[in-house]
Each structure stands twice: as C-alpha cells, then as structure tokens.
N, C-alpha and C positions, 0 to 999 in steps of 0.2 A: 890334421883336419879330416883326413880320410877315416881315421879311427873314430873320431867324434861323430861323423856322419853315420857310420855303421852302428855305433852305440845308440844314436837317436832312432834309427830305423828299428833296431831290436826292441827298444822301449815302446815304440808305437805299435809294433806287432804284438807285444805282450799285452798292451792296453786293449787292443781289439779282441784278443783271445780271452782275456780276463778283465772285463770291464769293472769299473768301480762299483761296489755293491750299493744298492739303494739304501737310504736311511729310513728306518721304520718310523711310523707315526708314534709320538711319545705321549700324546694326550688324546682324550676321547673326541671323536669327530663323527658328524653325520655327513654322508656323501650324497650329492644330489645333482640333478641337471636343471638348468634354468634358461628360459628364453627371455633375455633382457635387452639385447643389443642387436636384434635382427636375426639371430639364430641361436640354437641350443649350444651351451657350453657347460662344462663340468665345474662344480664348486664343492667346497667343504665348509662346514661351520661347526661351532661348538654346540653341544646339546641344548643350550638355552637360546640358540638362534644368533648369537653374537659372532663377530669376526668371520663374516662370510667372505671366503677367499676364492677367486677364480683360478682354476688350474689349467684349462685349455684356452687356446686363442687361435681359432681356425675358422676360415670362412664356411667350412662345412658344418653340419650338425654333429655334435658330440653328446651322447646321452647314455642312460642305463649303466652308470658306473658301479662297480663293486670292488671292495678292498680285498687284497689278499689276506689270508689268515694271519700272516706275520705283520701286516700293516706297512709293508715295504712298497707294494705296487698296487696300481688300480687298473682293473680290466674295464673296458668300456666299448660302446658301439659308436661307429662313425660312418658317414657316407662319403668321406674324403676320397675314397678310391673309386667312386662312381656309383656304388650302391652300399647299403649298410653292411658292415663287417666288423669283426672283433679286433680291437687294438689294446695295447698295454702301455703303461707309462709308470714312472716312479711316482711315489706318493706326493712329491713336490710338484708334479706336473711336467717334469722333463723326461727326455728319453723316449718319446712316443715311437711306437713301432707296431706293425701288424703282428697278430698272433700266428697267422698262417703264412707259409712261404709260397703258397699257390696263388693263382689269380683270385681277385675278390669274388666272393659269392655272398648271397644274401644270408647273413647270420645275425641273430638277435638274442636279446635277454640272457646274457651269460650269467653263470653262477659258479663260484669257486668251490671245489670240494673242501671239506674241513681240514684235510692235511695239506692242501695247496698243490697237490700233484696233478689234479684233473680239473677240467672245465666242462660243465654242461651248458648247452645252448640250443637254440632253435635254428634250423637251416631250411631254406626253401629248396625243394627238389625241382629242378628246372623242367623235368619231363612230366611229372604228375601234377605239378603246381601245388603240392601239399607241403605243409610245414612239418618237419619231422624233428624228434628229440634226438640229439647227438651228444656224445661225450668225446673228449680228446685229452691227451696229455697237455700240461700247461704250456709246453713249447709248440703246440699245434700239430704234433705227430700222433699216430695211432688213433685215427678217427673211428668212432664206433657209432653206426646208425642204430640207435637204441630202440626207438619206437617209431614205426611207420604205419600209417592208417590210410586205407583206400579212399574213404569219403569223409575224413575228418582231419583237422589240423591240431598240432600240439602247440602249447604256449607255456611260457613262464616256468621252466624247470627249477626246482629248489632242492637242495640236499638235506637229508636228515643230519642231525648233529653227529651221529656216529658214522656217517658216510655209507650206510648199507642200503639206503633207499633214495629214490627221487620222487617228489610230488610234482605233478604237472597238470595243466588244464587241457581237456579235450574239447574242441570247438566244433559245433555243428554236427555232431554224430547222431544225436537223437532227432533233432529238428533244427531249423535255421535259428541261429542265435543261442542255441543251448550251450551251456558251459558246465562241464563236470570236472571235479578234481579227482585225479587218479594217482595211485602209488605204483611204483615198479620196484621190485626187489632186484638189486643189481647183480646178485649172484644167481638166482634162479630164473630171473626174467618174468616171474609171476606178477600179474597186475591185479589191482584191487581198486574198485570204485569207492570213493569216500562219500558217505552220507547219500546213498542212492535216492533219486527223486525222479518222478515222471516228467517234470518240466524243470530241469536244473538250470540255475543261473548263478553258479558259484565260481568265483574267480580269485585271482591275486593271492594264492596260498603263500604263507610265510611261516617257517618252522621256528619255533622258539628255541633259543640256545640252551634252555633249561626246562625240565619237567615234561619234555616230550609232548608239547602242545602245538596245535596248528591255529593260526589266525587266518581268516579269509573274509572276502567280501561276498555277501549274499544279495543279489539283485532280486527284489520281490515286486514285480509289476502290480500285483493285486493291491499292495499297500502303497504303491507309488513312492517307494523308497529303497535305498540301499542301506545295508547294515554291516558293521564289522562284528564277526562272531569269533569266539575262541572255543576250542574243543580239544579234548584229549585225542591222541593219535588213534585210539581204538573207537572213536566216535562217541564216547560218553562225556558227560559234563558240559553240554552245550551252553554257552553263555553269550547273550547279546551285549555288546559293549557300547556301541554308539550307532544312532540312526541319522541318515541325511536324506533329503528329498532327492529324487532321481536327477533333477536338474543340476544338483551339486554332487554329481557322482564321484566316487572314490576311485582314483586312478593308480595308486601305488600304496604299498603297505610293507612295513618292516618292524622288527622288534628291537628294543634296546638290548645290549649284551647281558644285562642283569635279568631280563625277562619280566620286569615290572612296569614297563612302559611300551607303548606302540607309537610309531610315527606314520602318518599317512598324508596323501595329497588329496585335496578336495577342491572342487570348483567353487569360487566365490567372487562375485563382482565381475564375471566374464573371464576370469583367469584362475589358474590353479595355485593354491598355496599349501604350504606344509604345516601340519598341526601335530601336536604331541598330546597323548592322553595317558594319564597316570591310572594304571589298572586297579589301584587300591582306592584312591579318592575319586576317580572318574573326572578329575579336573582336566580341562583342555587348554592348551596354550598354543597360540599361533606363532610360528617361528619365522616365516617369510612374509614379506609384504610387497616386494618389487618384482615385476614380471610374472611369468608363469613358472612354477617350480614343481619338480617331481622327485620325491625321495627315493633312494635306491639302497642305501646301506648305512649301518651304524657300527663303528669300530671303537673298541676300547682296549688299549694295551694291557690294562689290569685284568682283563678276562682271560689272558693267556696264562698257562700254567707256569711258564718261565719267561724271563725277559727276552723279547725277540732279538736275535742276533743276525744281522744281514748275511754273514757268510754261511749260515746254516740253511738258507732258503733252498739252495739247489743240492744240498748234501743230506743233512740229517734232520732237518727241522720236522719233516713229515713223521719220522719215526718217533721223535721226542713228543710230539703232540698226541700220538695215538697210544702211547704206553699207559 
C-alpha cells in the first residue's frame, strides 16, 4: 500500500511537471468574442458562421482571443483578476491560466508572433497613464517595453508574417482623436509612419498572411463614413474595399489564412455583427446574428507548412515554421 501511494504521488508530480499537451485545432475556425448572456465570452465558429461554440464560461468579461500559430492554444484578455490582463487556454476552452506570474496589470490586445515564441500587447503604465507597446516570451518572461510615448498611446500591435516588424496604432499624438499606423523594425527599433496624413484617422491594422499587404480602417469624417482599405506594405496599390456610415463603425478586422477574404465587425441594429467579404467578388456574408460580436482571429491548419504536433510547441515548432 505504501509503495502504491508513492507511485501515485510520483505520477501526480510528473503530471504537474509535464502536463498533457493541448490538442490542436484540426479544422478551419474563426475566433471571436460575443456579448450574449450578460457578459463577453469567447467563441469559435466555422468560416461560414455555422457551429458557434462557446469556449469560456466566467462571470468576468473574456475577449480579444487569438489562436497560437499551431492551433493548440488561445490567448485572450479577461478582467477576472480585477482588471484586464492576458490569459491563455487550450483550444477546447480548458486549462485557463494567466500568462504572467506577477500581479494583474492592465494589458490588452495581444498578438502572437508567427513562430509562437513571443507575444506583443499593450500595457498601461501606472505612472504616466500612457499605453505602451510591449513584447514578452510566450510564458510571460523577458518583458520588453518596446514603444513608449510621452503624449500618445499605443494600440493594437500586429506582427508581420516574417516576424521582423510590428504595426501598431499611435493615438492622440497629432491632435485629439488622431490615429496613425506606424511600423517598428524589431531589430533596429526604427519607426516608420504608414501613409502620413495631416489629420489621420487610420486604425485596426491587419497584416495579410500572404503578399505582404495591410488591411486597415480609415475613418473619414468629411465623407461621414468609415472604409476598409488594402495596401501594399510599401504604401502602393491602395484599394478601397467596403464603405460603411460612421454610425455603423467597423470595430475589428482580420484576414482569412488564404488572403482572399476579410472578416470584420460592424454595428447594425444597435449591436455589432461579424461580416465576411470576398476580395475577388466583393460579396458580403453576415456570419453572426445573436448578441454583439467582435472578430479576432481566423485559423486554418492547412495553412501550416507541416501538420501541427502538440509536443513540438515548446521545443522545435518555432524552428520548423521559420525554416
């Protein structure tokens, strides 16, 4: 009996040290947050809007979910610790845990690096009250305060597909309510303003997984509308994709893994719904109809160069993806 007890304790210890690997998503999914039952929860659905499955079930708000490059885990924001911070869970919604082992701090809009090794996010500096762009290892260590501005805030960092740059939004730097999209080279720290404008209102940058293009929302008060544009990384080839009146403002934007569709959230009937637009035909499909919904990510296992293997996530997966 004593030997059996020792054996069980050893097995439990090994289980804590080497937890069961998360199972990756095996089919294409859109990840989003939805306000349907009194608070925000995280859902996933098929690209046609079918099979909407709830992943979180907490009295706090859970939102801004992004899938890991291997499809095994989902990074998200929650205020369950008293203020919004970053959390992570398996792709099936289990195993929720904070990213950081420190006390909760205001962190928001996370983005996973293409190799899965790092996370970019926005953090509120408690002293200056400015929101700064940060990066960290995916385990919450080695925090790097990447972009700090004295009189402006950073928002919505997104990685380039090759992992060498971040795009982010600079808020209120030129004047109140101004929005500029800016790039930063992660090696040289050199910054570059995207499509400079005297009165910029550009937001929600989304980097295409193919062809090195950027989709973004351009708020144009003179025309009383917002528009989604696509442009090459170098600023050439600007295309207007869809227009909406300002009252139906676009709140979120992401690409399909194949780069031939966009999904976005737009106000309609007093709530926000998710729409998909085909960039070839310009046909628009409404994907959600219940509650208020905000798209965050679109994952496709077929977009990976090799089949995702759970045991590779913490060892060699990053190297395999970047070869």
